[in-house]
N, C-alpha and C positions, 0 to 999 in steps of 0.2 A: 133535189136538183143537183146535177153534176155539171160543172163548168170547167172544161179542159182547154187550156191554151198552150200552144207550142210556139215558141219564139226561136226561129232558126236563122242562121246566117244566109243560107241560100237553099234553093230547092235542089235536092240531090235524089234523082230518080233511082239511083243505085242503092240507096239506103232503105233497106227492108222495113226498119222500124217506122220510118216516115211514110212509106207507102201503105203500111197497115193503118196508121193514123188517118191517112187520107181516105181510106175506105169507110171509116166511121164518121168522117167529116162530111160525108155525102148526105144531102138533105133527106133522101128517101130512107137511108139507114136510121138517121136521127128520129124521123117521124115514126118509123116502126118501133124503135126503141121506146119512145115516149108512150106509145099505145100499149105495148106489151108489158113494160115495167111500171107503168103509171108513175113515171118519174121523168122530169124534163132533162134532156141531155143537150148541152150547148158545147160546141167545139169551135175553136178559133185557131187559125194557122197564119202566122205572120213570118214573112221573109224580109230580113233586113236589106237584102239586095234589091228588093222591090220598093220598099218604103221604110224610112227610118222613123216616121211619126209614131206608130204604135209602141215602139221601143222607148221613145222619149216620154210618151204619155202615161205609160204604166210605171208607177213609182217603184215597184219591186224590181222590174227589169232595168229601169234607169239606174238604180242603185248598184245592181250587179255589174252593169256595164262600166260604170264609173270606177268600181273597185277592180275588176279583172279584164276590162275591155272585151273584145270579141271572144276571148278565151272562155268567157262565161257561157257562151252559147254552145249548143242549144239549151234553152230553159223550158221546163215543163211546170206550168202553174195549174193547180187544181183547187177550185173554190178559193181563189185569192191567196194561196200558199204555194211557195216554190217547193216542189217535191223532188226535182231532179235538176242538176246543173251539169253541163258539159256532155250530156247524153239524153237520149229519148227513152220513153218507156218501152220495155221489152214487150213482146207479144203476150207473154204470160202476165206481166203486170197490168197491161191494158185489159186483158181478159178477166183477171181477178177484180179489177176496179169496176168493170161494167157488169160483172156477174154473168158473163156469157162465154161460150166456148169459141175461141178464134183459132182456126187452123190455116196454115199457109203451105204452099208448095213452092219450092225454089229449085233452080237449076244447079245450085251449088252443092 
């Protein structure tokens, strides 16, 4: 089982790393991944600007916010362990974690 949670301050559609995560956050992708890899993939995306509750309810996140405030965000938690603070997973990191090739096209 892989459980990936992103805790972000707000939704930034210009952030390529966030948009790539949203593509795997899609239910059809997760279902396909579960079938092909015979492993459950759970994804969670929380935006503090939309609801503060998940940030208070998660002990790891709450502790980071008490220590560093919103500067701790974004936080990436995989299987109940913080793996990244202040940034999101790169396309390469996400690709390696899931064991799949992820390619993107950008106007930049």
